[in-house]
C-alpha positions as CSV (number, residue, x, y, z in Angstrom):
1,M,-31.3,-14.0,5.1
2,A,-31.1,-10.6,5.7
3,A,-30.2,-9.2,9.7
4,A,-33.5,-7.4,9.6
5,A,-35.9,-10.6,9.7
6,S,-38.0,-11.8,11.9
7,S,-37.2,-14.1,14.6
8,Q,-39.8,-16.4,13.5
9,Q,-38.5,-16.4,9.9
10,Q,-35.1,-16.8,11.5
11,P,-33.2,-20.9,11.3
12,V,-32.6,-21.7,14.8
13,L,-28.8,-23.5,15.8
14,T,-29.3,-26.0,18.0
15,Y,-26.2,-27.6,19.9
16,W,-24.2,-29.8,22.6
17,D,-23.4,-27.1,25.2
18,R,-19.8,-28.9,25.4
19,N,-19.2,-28.2,22.0
20,P,-20.3,-24.9,20.9
21,P,-20.7,-23.8,17.5
22,F,-17.7,-20.9,17.4
23,A,-17.2,-20.7,13.9
24,A,-20.9,-20.5,13.2
25,V,-22.0,-17.6,15.2
26,A,-18.9,-15.7,14.8
27,L,-19.8,-16.7,10.8
28,A,-23.1,-15.6,10.7
29,Q,-21.8,-11.9,12.6
30,A,-19.2,-11.3,9.8
31,A,-21.9,-11.9,7.1
32,N,-24.4,-9.8,8.7
33,V,-26.7,-12.7,8.8
34,A,-29.6,-13.0,12.0
35,L,-29.4,-16.2,13.7
36,Q,-30.7,-18.0,16.7
37,H,-28.6,-20.3,18.9
38,A,-29.5,-22.7,21.5
39,A,-28.0,-25.3,23.4
40,D,-30.0,-28.6,23.2
41,L,-30.0,-30.3,26.3
42,K,-31.0,-33.4,24.9
43,A,-27.7,-33.6,23.0
44,T,-24.7,-35.8,23.9
45,N,-21.3,-35.6,22.1
46,K,-22.4,-37.7,19.4
47,T,-25.2,-34.9,18.5
48,N,-24.2,-32.9,15.9
49,A,-24.5,-29.3,15.1
50,T,-28.2,-28.9,13.0
51,L,-29.5,-25.6,11.5
52,K,-33.4,-25.8,11.9
53,F,-35.2,-23.8,9.3
54,P,-38.7,-22.7,10.1
55,S,-40.3,-24.5,7.0
56,G,-39.2,-28.1,8.7
57,E,-35.9,-28.1,6.7
58,E,-32.8,-28.8,8.4
59,L,-28.5,-28.7,7.8
60,V,-26.9,-31.0,9.9
61,G,-22.8,-30.3,10.8
62,V,-20.8,-27.5,11.1
63,P,-19.1,-27.5,7.6
64,I,-22.8,-27.6,5.7
65,I,-23.8,-25.0,8.2
66,L,-20.6,-22.7,7.6
67,K,-20.9,-23.2,3.9
68,F,-24.9,-22.0,3.7
69,L,-24.2,-18.7,6.2
70,T,-21.5,-18.2,3.7
71,R,-23.5,-17.9,0.8
72,L,-25.7,-16.3,2.5
73,G,-23.6,-13.7,3.6
74,A,-22.4,-13.2,0.0
75,Q,-26.0,-12.0,-1.0
76,E,-25.5,-9.3,1.8
77,G,-22.1,-8.2,-0.3
78,S,-19.6,-10.2,3.1
79,N,-16.3,-11.0,1.1
80,L,-16.5,-14.1,3.0
81,Y,-15.7,-16.3,0.5
82,G,-13.3,-14.9,-1.4
83,P,-12.8,-12.5,-4.6
84,T,-12.6,-15.1,-7.1
85,P,-14.7,-18.9,-7.9
86,L,-11.4,-20.5,-7.6
87,A,-10.8,-18.9,-4.2
88,A,-14.8,-20.1,-2.9
89,C,-13.5,-23.1,-3.9
90,Q,-10.8,-23.4,-1.6
91,V,-12.7,-21.8,1.0
92,D,-14.9,-25.2,0.8
93,Q,-11.9,-27.1,0.9
94,W,-11.0,-26.1,4.0
95,I,-14.2,-26.4,5.4
96,E,-13.9,-29.8,5.5
97,T,-10.6,-29.6,6.8
98,S,-11.2,-28.2,9.9
99,S,-14.1,-31.0,11.1
100,Q,-11.0,-33.1,11.5
101,L,-9.8,-30.8,13.7
102,V,-10.9,-32.6,17.0
103,S,-9.2,-34.3,19.8
104,G,-7.2,-37.2,19.1
105,Q,-3.8,-38.6,17.9
106,Q,-3.4,-36.1,14.5
107,F,-4.4,-33.6,16.0
108,E,-1.3,-32.2,16.9
109,A,0.3,-33.9,13.5
110,L,-2.6,-31.8,11.4
111,C,-1.8,-28.5,13.6
112,G,1.8,-28.5,12.8
113,R,0.8,-28.9,9.4
114,L,-1.5,-25.8,9.0
115,S,1.2,-24.1,10.9
116,D,3.8,-24.9,8.0
117,Y,1.0,-23.2,5.8
118,L,0.6,-20.2,7.6
119,S,4.4,-19.5,8.1
120,L,4.7,-17.3,4.7
121,R,1.0,-16.5,4.6
122,S,-1.6,-13.9,6.6
123,Y,-4.9,-16.1,6.0
124,F,-5.3,-19.5,4.4
125,V,-6.9,-17.8,1.2
126,G,-6.2,-14.9,0.0
127,Y,-5.1,-11.3,1.5
128,G,-7.9,-11.5,4.1
129,V,-10.2,-13.0,6.5
130,T,-12.6,-15.6,4.7
131,A,-15.1,-18.3,5.9
132,A,-12.0,-20.8,5.6
133,D,-10.6,-18.9,8.7
134,V,-13.1,-18.3,10.7
135,A,-13.9,-22.7,10.3
136,I,-10.2,-23.3,11.5
137,W,-10.6,-20.4,14.7
138,G,-14.1,-22.2,15.4
139,Q,-12.8,-25.5,15.7
140,L,-9.5,-25.0,17.3
141,Q,-11.1,-22.8,20.0
142,A,-13.6,-25.2,20.8
143,C,-10.7,-28.1,21.0
144,P,-9.2,-28.4,24.7
145,L,-6.3,-29.7,23.2
146,W,-5.4,-26.9,21.6
147,K,-4.3,-24.7,24.9
148,K,-1.7,-27.3,25.3
149,V,-0.7,-27.8,21.3
150,R,-0.3,-23.8,20.7
151,Q,2.4,-23.6,23.0
152,S,4.4,-26.0,20.4
153,P,6.9,-24.5,18.9
154,A,5.8,-26.3,15.7
155,A,2.6,-24.5,15.9
156,A,4.3,-21.1,16.4
157,H,2.5,-19.3,13.5
158,L,-1.0,-21.0,13.7
159,A,-0.8,-19.9,17.2
160,R,0.0,-16.2,15.9
161,W,-2.7,-16.9,13.6
162,F,-5.0,-17.6,16.2
163,D,-4.6,-14.6,18.1
164,H,-5.2,-12.4,15.2
165,M,-8.5,-14.3,14.5
166,S,-9.7,-13.9,18.5
167,S,-9.0,-10.2,18.6
168,L,-11.2,-9.6,15.8
169,P,-14.8,-8.3,16.4
170,A,-17.0,-11.4,15.2
171,C,-14.6,-14.0,16.8
172,A,-14.6,-12.4,20.4
173,A,-18.0,-11.8,20.6
174,A,-19.1,-15.8,19.9
175,V,-16.8,-16.4,22.9
176,E,-18.4,-14.4,24.8
177,D,-21.7,-15.5,23.7
178,L,-21.6,-19.2,23.4
179,C,-18.9,-19.3,26.7
180,P,-19.2,-17.0,29.3
181,T,-17.1,-18.5,31.6
182,K,-14.2,-18.0,29.2
183,K,-14.4,-14.4,29.1
184,R,-11.7,-14.2,31.2
185,E,-9.6,-16.5,28.3
186,A,-10.7,-14.5,25.6
187,A,-9.9,-11.2,27.5
188,A,-6.4,-13.0,27.8
189,A,-6.2,-14.0,24.2
190,A,-6.8,-10.7,23.4
191,D,-3.8,-9.2,25.7
192,T,-1.6,-11.6,23.9
193,A,-2.9,-10.0,20.6
194,A,-2.2,-6.9,22.2
195,G,1.4,-7.4,22.1
196,K,1.2,-8.4,26.1
197,G,1.6,-11.6,26.0
198,G,4.5,-12.0,23.5
199,G,2.1,-12.2,20.5
200,D,2.7,-11.7,16.9
201,V,0.0,-9.3,16.3
202,G,-0.5,-5.7,17.3
203,S,-3.9,-4.5,18.6
204,F,-6.4,-2.6,16.7
205,D,-9.2,-2.8,19.4
206,V,-9.3,0.7,18.9
207,G,-13.0,1.6,18.8
208,L,-13.3,2.8,15.1
209,P,-16.4,5.8,16.2
210,D,-19.6,4.8,14.4
211,A,-18.4,2.1,13.1
212,Q,-20.6,-0.9,11.8
213,M,-20.0,-4.0,10.7
214,G,-19.6,-4.4,6.6
215,K,-20.3,-0.4,6.0
216,V,-16.7,0.5,6.5
217,V,-14.7,2.1,3.7
218,T,-11.0,2.9,4.5
219,R,-9.1,4.7,1.8
220,F,-4.9,4.7,0.7
221,P,-4.4,8.1,-1.1
222,P,-1.2,8.0,-2.2
223,E,0.3,10.6,-4.3
224,P,2.6,9.6,-7.7
225,S,5.6,12.0,-6.7
226,G,8.1,8.7,-6.0
227,Y,7.8,5.1,-5.2
228,L,5.6,3.5,-2.6
229,H,8.5,3.7,1.2
230,I,7.2,1.1,3.7
231,G,5.9,4.0,5.2
232,H,3.4,3.7,3.0
233,A,3.0,0.1,3.4
234,K,2.2,0.7,6.5
235,A,-0.7,2.5,5.6
236,A,-1.6,0.7,2.7
237,L,-1.7,-2.4,5.2
238,L,-3.1,-0.7,7.8
239,N,-6.0,0.6,5.7
240,Q,-7.0,-2.7,4.1
241,H,-6.6,-4.2,7.6
242,F,-9.4,-2.5,9.2
243,A,-11.0,-2.9,6.1
244,N,-11.2,-6.6,6.8
245,I,-11.7,-6.4,10.4
246,Y,-15.3,-5.0,10.2
247,Q,-16.0,-6.5,6.6
248,G,-15.6,-3.5,5.0
249,R,-14.1,-2.6,1.4
250,L,-10.8,0.0,0.8
251,L,-10.9,2.5,-1.7
252,V,-7.9,3.5,-3.8
253,R,-7.3,7.4,-4.9
254,F,-4.0,8.8,-6.2
255,D,-4.0,12.4,-4.9
256,D,-2.7,13.6,-7.8
257,T,-3.3,17.8,-7.3
258,N,0.7,19.2,-7.8
259,P,1.3,18.3,-11.1
260,T,5.4,19.6,-10.5
261,K,5.8,17.0,-8.9
262,E,3.8,14.0,-10.4
263,K,5.1,11.0,-13.1
264,D,3.4,8.3,-15.6
265,E,6.0,6.1,-13.9
266,Y,5.3,6.7,-10.3
267,V,1.5,6.0,-10.6
268,E,2.4,2.8,-13.4
269,N,5.0,1.6,-9.8
270,I,2.2,2.4,-7.1
271,I,0.2,0.3,-8.6
272,K,2.6,-2.2,-9.2
273,D,3.2,-2.2,-5.7
274,M,-0.3,-2.4,-4.3
275,Q,-0.3,-5.7,-6.6
276,T,2.4,-6.9,-4.5
277,L,1.4,-6.1,-1.4
278,G,-1.7,-7.9,-2.0
279,L,-4.3,-4.8,-1.3
280,Q,-7.7,-5.4,-2.6
281,Y,-9.9,-2.9,-4.3
282,K,-12.2,-3.1,-7.0
283,T,-11.4,0.1,-9.0
284,I,-8.6,3.4,-8.7
285,T,-9.8,6.9,-8.7
286,Y,-8.1,10.0,-8.8
287,T,-8.6,13.6,-7.1
288,S,-7.9,15.0,-10.5
289,D,-11.3,12.8,-11.7
290,Y,-13.0,15.8,-9.3
291,F,-11.3,18.5,-10.9
292,P,-14.6,19.8,-12.3
293,Q,-16.3,19.8,-9.0
294,M,-13.9,20.9,-6.8
295,L,-13.9,24.1,-8.9
296,D,-17.9,24.4,-9.1
297,L,-17.4,23.6,-4.5
298,G,-14.7,26.9,-4.7
299,E,-17.3,29.1,-6.1
300,R,-19.7,28.1,-3.8
301,L,-17.6,28.8,-1.0
302,I,-16.6,31.9,-2.2
303,K,-20.2,33.1,-2.7
304,A,-20.7,32.0,1.1
305,G,-17.5,34.2,2.3
306,V,-15.5,30.8,3.0
307,L,-12.5,31.5,0.0
308,Y,-10.9,34.5,-0.7
309,A,-8.3,35.7,-3.1
310,D,-4.9,36.9,-2.0
311,D,-1.9,38.2,-4.0
312,T,0.3,38.7,-0.9
313,P,4.2,37.0,-1.7
314,V,4.5,33.6,-0.8
315,D,7.2,34.3,1.6
316,Q,5.4,37.3,3.0
317,M,2.4,35.2,3.6
318,R,4.4,32.4,5.6
319,E,5.8,35.2,7.7
320,E,2.3,36.5,8.5
321,R,0.9,33.3,9.0
322,M,4.2,32.3,11.3
323,H,2.9,35.7,13.5
324,G,-1.1,35.7,13.0
325,I,-1.1,38.7,10.9
326,E,-4.1,39.1,8.3
327,S,-3.7,39.5,5.0
328,K,-4.5,42.9,3.8
329,R,-6.6,40.9,1.2
330,R,-8.5,39.3,3.6
331,G,-11.2,41.6,3.3
332,R,-11.7,41.6,-0.3
333,S,-15.9,41.1,-1.4
334,P,-16.7,37.6,-2.3
335,E,-17.2,39.6,-6.4
336,E,-13.8,40.5,-6.7
337,T,-13.1,37.3,-5.2
338,L,-15.0,35.4,-7.7
339,A,-13.4,37.2,-10.6
340,M,-9.5,37.0,-9.5
341,F,-10.5,32.6,-9.2
342,K,-12.1,33.7,-12.7
343,E,-8.6,34.9,-13.7
344,M,-6.4,32.4,-12.1
345,Q,-8.5,29.6,-14.3
346,A,-7.5,31.3,-16.9
347,G,-3.7,31.4,-16.3
348,S,-3.6,35.2,-16.5
349,E,-0.8,37.2,-15.5
350,E,-3.2,38.9,-12.6
351,G,-4.7,35.4,-11.6
352,L,-1.0,33.8,-11.7
353,K,-0.3,36.4,-8.7
354,N,-2.9,34.4,-6.5
355,C,-4.2,32.0,-4.7
356,L,-7.4,31.0,-2.6
357,R,-7.5,31.1,0.6
358,F,-10.0,29.5,3.7
359,K,-11.0,32.8,5.8
360,L,-10.6,30.8,9.3
361,D,-8.3,32.0,12.1
362,M,-5.8,34.0,11.8
363,Q,-5.1,34.2,15.5
364,A,-5.2,29.9,16.2
365,G,-2.5,29.1,18.4
366,N,-2.8,26.1,15.8
367,K,-1.2,27.4,12.7
368,A,-2.4,25.3,10.4
369,L,-6.0,27.1,11.3
370,R,-4.4,30.0,9.9
371,D,-6.1,30.5,6.8
372,P,-4.6,27.5,4.9
373,V,-4.5,27.7,1.3
374,A,-7.5,26.5,-0.8
375,F,-6.3,27.0,-4.6
376,R,-3.1,27.7,-6.0
377,C,-2.3,28.3,-10.0
378,N,0.3,25.9,-11.7
379,L,1.0,25.9,-15.4
380,T,2.7,23.1,-15.6
381,H,1.8,20.2,-17.7
382,H,-0.6,17.6,-15.9
383,W,0.4,13.5,-16.1
384,R,-3.4,13.5,-16.9
385,T,-5.3,16.6,-17.5
386,G,-2.6,18.2,-19.7
387,H,-3.1,21.4,-19.8
388,T,-6.9,21.7,-18.8
389,Y,-6.0,23.2,-16.1
390,K,-4.4,26.7,-14.6
391,V,-5.6,26.4,-11.1
392,Y,-5.7,23.2,-8.5
393,P,-6.7,22.5,-5.1
394,T,-4.8,21.7,-2.4
395,Y,-4.9,18.5,-0.3
396,D,-6.4,20.5,2.9
397,F,-9.2,21.4,0.5
398,A,-9.4,18.2,-2.0
399,C,-8.9,15.3,0.7
400,P,-12.2,15.9,2.8
401,F,-14.2,16.9,0.1
402,V,-13.5,13.5,-2.0
403,D,-13.2,11.4,0.8
404,A,-16.4,12.5,1.6
405,L,-18.1,12.4,-1.8
406,E,-16.5,8.6,-2.3
407,G,-18.0,7.4,0.8
408,V,-14.9,7.1,3.3
409,T,-16.4,6.2,6.6
410,H,-12.8,6.8,8.8
411,A,-10.0,8.3,7.2
412,L,-6.2,7.0,8.7
413,R,-3.6,8.7,8.6
414,T,-0.5,9.2,10.6
415,S,-0.5,11.1,13.4
416,E,1.9,13.9,12.4
417,Y,-1.3,15.2,10.6
418,K,-2.9,15.2,14.3
419,D,-2.3,19.4,14.2
420,R,-4.6,19.4,10.8
421,E,-7.5,17.5,11.9
422,A,-9.5,20.3,13.3
423,Q,-8.4,22.0,10.0
424,Y,-10.2,18.7,7.9
425,Y,-13.6,18.5,10.0
426,W,-13.7,22.7,9.8
427,I,-13.3,22.1,5.8
428,L,-15.3,19.4,5.6
429,E,-18.1,21.5,7.4
430,Q,-17.8,24.6,5.6
431,Q,-18.0,22.1,2.4
432,Q,-21.4,20.0,3.3
433,K,-23.2,23.8,3.9
434,V,-22.7,24.6,0.5
435,W,-22.9,21.2,-1.0
436,P,-26.0,19.3,0.2
437,G,-25.2,15.2,1.2
438,L,-22.2,15.2,1.9
439,P,-21.5,12.6,4.7
440,K,-19.2,12.8,7.6
441,V,-15.6,11.1,7.8
442,H,-14.0,10.4,11.1
443,I,-10.2,10.5,11.5
444,W,-8.2,8.0,13.2
445,D,-4.7,8.7,13.4
446,Y,-1.5,5.9,14.2
447,S,2.3,6.0,14.6
448,R,4.3,7.2,11.3
449,L,6.6,4.4,10.5
450,N,10.4,5.2,11.4
451,F,13.7,3.4,10.9
452,V,16.9,4.7,12.2
453,Y,19.6,5.1,9.9
454,T,17.0,5.7,7.0
455,V,14.9,8.7,5.4
456,L,11.4,8.5,4.4
457,S,10.8,11.7,2.8
458,K,10.0,11.6,-0.7
459,R,12.0,15.0,-1.5
460,K,15.3,13.4,0.1
461,L,14.5,10.3,-1.4
462,T,14.4,11.8,-4.5
463,W,17.7,13.6,-4.2
464,F,19.2,9.9,-3.7
465,V,17.8,8.9,-6.7
466,Q,18.8,12.4,-8.7
467,T,21.8,12.9,-8.0
468,N,23.1,8.7,-8.2
469,R,23.5,7.9,-4.7
470,V,21.6,4.8,-5.6
471,D,21.0,3.0,-9.1
472,G,17.1,4.2,-9.2
473,W,14.3,3.4,-6.7
474,D,14.1,0.4,-6.6
475,D,17.9,0.1,-5.5
476,P,18.8,-2.5,-2.6
477,R,19.6,0.6,-0.3
478,M,16.5,2.3,-0.5
479,P,13.5,1.7,1.7
480,T,11.4,1.7,-1.1
481,V,8.7,-1.2,-1.1
482,Q,10.8,-2.8,-4.4
483,G,13.9,-1.7,-2.7
484,I,12.9,-4.0,0.3
485,F,11.7,-6.7,-1.9
486,R,14.9,-6.5,-4.1
487,R,16.4,-7.0,-1.3
488,G,15.1,-10.3,-0.1
489,L,11.9,-9.5,2.2
490,Q,8.9,-11.3,1.7
491,V,5.9,-9.5,2.0
492,E,4.4,-12.1,4.2
493,A,7.5,-10.6,6.7
494,L,6.7,-7.0,6.1
495,R,2.8,-7.8,6.8
496,E,3.3,-9.8,9.8
497,F,6.1,-6.4,11.2
498,I,3.2,-4.2,10.2
499,L,0.8,-6.1,12.2
500,S,2.8,-6.7,14.9
501,Q,2.5,-3.0,15.6
502,G,-1.3,-2.4,15.5
503,A,-2.9,0.7,15.5
504,S,-0.6,2.5,18.1
505,K,0.2,6.3,18.2
506,N,3.1,6.0,20.2
507,V,6.2,7.5,17.5
508,T,9.2,5.4,17.9
509,Y,12.4,4.7,15.9
510,Q,12.3,0.6,14.3
511,E,15.3,-1.1,14.4
512,W,15.6,-2.3,11.2
513,D,16.9,-5.8,12.8
514,K,13.1,-6.6,14.1
515,I,11.6,-7.5,10.7
516,W,14.9,-9.0,9.2
517,T,14.9,-11.4,12.2
518,I,10.9,-11.8,11.5
519,N,11.8,-12.4,7.5
520,K,14.7,-14.9,8.2
521,K,12.0,-16.9,10.3
522,L,9.7,-16.9,7.3
523,I,12.5,-17.9,4.8
524,D,15.2,-20.1,6.6
525,P,12.6,-23.6,6.3
526,V,12.6,-23.1,2.5
527,C,15.8,-22.2,1.4
528,P,18.0,-24.2,-0.5
529,R,21.3,-24.6,0.5
530,H,24.3,-23.7,-1.2
531,T,28.3,-23.3,-1.6
532,A,30.4,-20.5,-2.2
533,V,34.1,-19.7,-2.1
534,A,35.3,-16.2,-2.0
535,A,37.7,-16.2,-5.3
536,A,40.5,-13.5,-2.9
537,G,42.8,-16.0,-2.1
538,K,41.2,-19.5,-2.5
539,V,43.3,-22.0,-1.1
540,L,43.4,-25.7,-3.2
541,L,43.6,-28.5,-0.9
542,T,44.9,-31.9,-2.7
543,L,43.4,-34.8,-0.6
544,E,44.3,-38.6,-1.1
545,G,42.3,-41.1,-1.5
546,A,40.0,-38.8,-3.1
547,P,38.7,-39.3,-6.8
548,A,40.8,-38.2,-9.1
549,S,37.7,-37.4,-11.8
550,P,34.3,-35.8,-10.7
551,E,32.5,-38.0,-8.6
552,S,28.7,-37.3,-8.8
553,S,25.9,-37.8,-6.1
554,T,22.7,-36.5,-5.5
555,I,22.2,-34.7,-2.2
556,A,19.2,-32.7,-0.7
557,K,19.3,-29.2,-1.0
558,H,17.9,-28.2,2.8
559,K,17.9,-31.6,5.2
560,K,15.2,-30.5,7.4
561,N,13.0,-29.8,4.0
562,A,12.9,-32.2,1.5
563,A,10.6,-30.5,-0.4
564,V,13.0,-28.1,-1.4
565,G,14.4,-30.1,-3.9
566,S,18.2,-32.4,-4.6
567,K,21.1,-30.9,-6.2
568,T,24.6,-32.6,-7.2
569,L,28.0,-32.8,-5.4
570,L,31.1,-33.0,-7.2
571,K,33.8,-34.7,-5.4
572,L,36.8,-34.8,-6.3
573,G,40.6,-35.0,-5.2
574,R,40.9,-30.7,-5.6
575,V,38.7,-28.8,-3.5
576,W,39.0,-24.7,-3.0
577,L,38.7,-23.7,0.4
578,D,38.2,-19.9,1.8
579,Q,41.1,-18.4,2.8
580,A,40.2,-17.9,6.0
581,D,39.4,-21.4,6.4
582,G,42.8,-22.0,5.3
583,Q,44.4,-19.9,8.0
584,E,42.4,-21.8,10.7
585,V,43.7,-25.1,9.8
586,Q,46.9,-26.9,11.6
587,E,49.3,-29.2,9.9
588,G,47.9,-32.6,11.6
589,E,44.4,-31.8,11.9
590,E,41.6,-33.6,11.6
591,V,38.7,-31.0,9.8
592,T,35.1,-32.0,8.3
593,L,34.5,-31.4,4.7
594,M,30.7,-30.9,4.5
595,D,28.5,-33.3,3.4
596,W,31.3,-35.6,2.6
597,G,33.4,-36.4,5.3
598,N,37.0,-36.1,7.5
599,A,39.8,-35.3,6.3
600,I,43.6,-34.9,8.0
601,I,45.4,-31.9,7.1
602,K,49.1,-33.3,6.0
603,S,50.7,-29.9,5.1
604,V,50.2,-26.5,5.6
605,S,52.2,-23.8,2.7
606,K,52.5,-20.0,3.2
607,G,53.5,-17.3,1.2
608,P,55.7,-14.2,2.4
609,D,53.0,-12.0,2.9
610,G,51.4,-15.1,5.6
611,Q,48.8,-16.3,2.7
612,V,47.9,-20.1,2.5
613,T,49.2,-21.1,-0.5
614,G,48.2,-24.9,-1.0
615,L,47.2,-27.8,1.7
616,T,47.6,-31.5,1.8
617,G,45.6,-33.8,3.1
618,V,44.1,-37.6,3.4
619,L,40.5,-38.4,3.7
620,N,39.0,-40.0,6.4
621,L,35.6,-40.7,6.0
622,A,35.6,-42.9,9.2
623,G,36.3,-40.2,11.4
624,D,33.4,-38.9,13.9
625,F,32.6,-35.2,12.8
626,K,31.2,-34.7,16.3
627,K,35.1,-34.3,16.9
628,T,36.3,-32.0,14.6
629,R,37.0,-28.2,15.4
630,L,36.2,-27.1,11.5
631,K,33.1,-28.0,9.3
632,L,34.7,-26.4,6.2
633,T,33.0,-25.6,3.3
634,W,34.5,-26.8,0.0
635,L,34.1,-26.9,-3.9
636,A,35.7,-29.4,-6.5
637,D,38.0,-27.6,-8.8
638,V,36.1,-28.1,-11.7
639,P,35.4,-25.9,-15.0
640,E,31.6,-25.6,-14.3
641,L,32.0,-23.5,-11.0
642,V,29.4,-20.7,-11.6
643,P,31.2,-16.9,-11.3
644,L,29.4,-15.1,-7.9
645,T,29.1,-11.4,-7.6
646,L,28.3,-11.2,-3.9
647,T,27.1,-7.7,-3.0
648,D,26.6,-6.4,0.4
649,F,25.3,-3.0,2.0
650,D,25.5,-0.3,4.8
651,Y,22.6,2.7,5.5
652,L,22.6,5.5,3.1
653,I,22.2,7.5,6.6
654,T,25.4,7.8,9.2
655,K,23.1,9.4,11.8
656,K,20.8,7.1,13.8
657,K,18.1,9.5,13.8
658,V,17.8,12.8,11.9
659,E,16.0,15.6,12.6
660,E,14.2,17.8,10.6
661,D,16.7,21.0,11.1
662,D,19.2,18.2,9.9
663,D,21.5,18.9,6.8
664,F,21.0,15.6,5.8
665,E,23.3,15.5,2.6
666,Q,26.2,16.0,5.3
667,L,25.1,13.0,6.8
668,V,25.1,10.7,3.9
669,N,27.0,7.7,4.2
670,P,30.0,8.2,1.3
671,T,30.5,3.9,0.6
672,T,27.4,2.2,1.1
673,K,28.0,-1.1,-1.5
674,F,30.5,-4.0,-0.9
675,E,31.2,-6.4,-4.0
676,S,33.3,-9.5,-4.1
677,A,34.2,-12.3,-6.3
678,A,33.0,-15.7,-5.6
679,L,32.7,-19.2,-7.0
680,G,29.8,-21.1,-6.5
681,D,28.5,-25.0,-6.9
682,V,27.4,-26.3,-10.1
683,N,24.0,-25.8,-9.1
684,M,23.9,-22.4,-8.8
685,S,23.8,-22.2,-12.9
686,A,20.1,-22.8,-12.5
687,L,19.6,-20.0,-10.5
688,K,16.7,-17.7,-11.5
689,K,16.4,-14.0,-10.7
690,G,14.3,-13.4,-7.2
691,D,15.5,-16.7,-5.9
692,L,16.2,-16.9,-2.3
693,L,19.2,-19.4,-1.0
694,Q,21.7,-20.1,1.9
695,L,25.0,-19.9,1.3
696,E,26.2,-22.4,4.0
697,R,28.3,-20.1,6.3
698,K,27.6,-17.0,4.5
699,G,24.6,-16.2,4.9
700,Y,21.3,-15.4,3.2
701,F,21.5,-14.0,-0.3
702,I,18.8,-13.4,-3.3
703,C,20.0,-14.0,-7.0
704,D,19.3,-10.2,-8.5
705,V,20.7,-11.2,-12.0
706,P,21.1,-15.2,-13.1
707,Y,24.4,-16.4,-14.5
708,G,25.1,-15.0,-17.9
709,G,27.1,-18.0,-19.0
710,S,30.8,-16.8,-19.1
711,A,33.1,-15.2,-16.4
712,D,32.3,-11.5,-17.4
713,K,28.6,-12.5,-16.5
714,P,28.5,-13.9,-13.3
715,A,25.2,-14.3,-11.2
716,V,24.9,-11.6,-8.6
717,L,24.1,-12.4,-5.6
718,F,22.6,-9.7,-2.7
719,S,23.0,-10.4,1.2
720,I,20.1,-10.4,2.7
721,P,20.0,-9.2,6.8
722,D,19.5,-12.5,8.8
723,G,18.2,-9.9,11.7
724,R,21.9,-10.7,13.6
725,T,24.3,-10.0,11.9
726,K,26.1,-6.0,11.7
């Protein structure tokens, strides 16, 4: 049922005007399916929405109508059923579930369950909008009770998701079309989604020029000269998000035009990171795929008088560009330049002295327009093409051409390239003149992601790796995707943080606290709780009335979430406490031993240095924990305790905001890694790499190295910032 079908051939959707089918109308628009709709004036609250076909056949009920429209949209190229057959089945299940979202006693409870489901997700199925999201959004939009329930903390994640869905063009249009009286409410929801009302999703209502539903193509073009960092993650996720909003597609292309910096290792790890981020793309291309076409294009532009060969030394060329001085070679004839281009391709002695430059405008106030370089020689082995080529296109030459050739409609890039926007359009225009059929590409710029005490320059990050200031690109002190995930950041926290900023052009320096606060909200409900005691100065508390040999019981790993599972608790008359707690307790004081009960401290022994060397006490299980000052973590003195290395980190840079002219090597923090030994409860022997946990009263951690079975092979845990602890 194509959008171009005549109105006589289109089915008609009828409904009770007090229960508009928001989901069906929004889904039809998102799927590019033509659909007529009209309120049935004879309908009542018992009337189901009905899709009536010219043949006389009907589909009755919103769920089956949504499934039909989604299948129809799949024929038009939409991805509303997700990328796999499994995803399609999940979409169908959620469409059925959406029908339960009607006012009643179970409505609030169901919203709570949906919110919990979204606590670690952006969408109900996969990494993009599907018919499942549209179905649930439509039911909530139509339910009067939702306006009240959405204010509940239990529905926070669902409300965040709902605001995002309401900001999408298809959903906003459905509200305006079906319920004009709700225009002000829709505007308020859009304001909330834009951050004006405290919502968690930033504004993406940027009005992409000439954007058409189903036809927008964005691209993520990483250069394989290092691992992806958090700034690249923003670029990737924004490009994916815009592709999803317009039901378009995302292209991934490696910009491999500088063999001096590029490696297989970087390509492999960038692909790994893109999979972690959940990018949806069908294939990966490489700028090097188009080297033959670009050499051909270079020759065409030489013949057109657009390019000239220049052997001016690099430093002199840079100086001349700075002062607007034309090169003495600018007047070279096309024939002479063409001959020199052949020498460059051969890598001859004379050819290596030259580059090709655009003959643009050396007097332009925008220095990016002062005859930029289009091709330069490089004899370095290319990671993909070997020594086939001796000359390579620059990014300025290659990017517009390959964008257009691959069908990119909108090139999103950071505002630091704003002064190169005119250059991009001019170069593409010259290429279009000699390469007929190249389409237009629109540029949209957004703010670069900056963080305090952080450098995101690949050159500087490479320096940290090469000088062994860090243990590699995935070091948890590095702002790389692998580094921050190894530190314990969850991909959904990163996604939520990026989307909360929208497509703003305002350049700011972000505090890391915000992203870690989002992360804490996601992991706290699902983190198992464990206990650890610092090994240095640990204090033995001997208890009267306690078991002489270990007694085992089973308790929940998370008191508020039974689904996290259970763990073993060992009780014994000898328990270890932290030295800091030993310093706090006083003789005669009643304290609470967490997960056990109260005890009264009888004696406190100290050494000459003031360190507590031992404690004695007596259990008082009848005591009231509400009346005690100290709630202490403890571990039974058993040989099965797990040796731990607790690791914390500091910023690599000591200056909050690094300027361009700073000597950043002088700003390097000399000490950034802090390790301490501890003992963990017996359950921690089962920790696996990547497991998240909370150590009671010590914070959140991620297991980097599991316990190796002996004292010299401790489990290594990395602290996860919570957004509050400095």
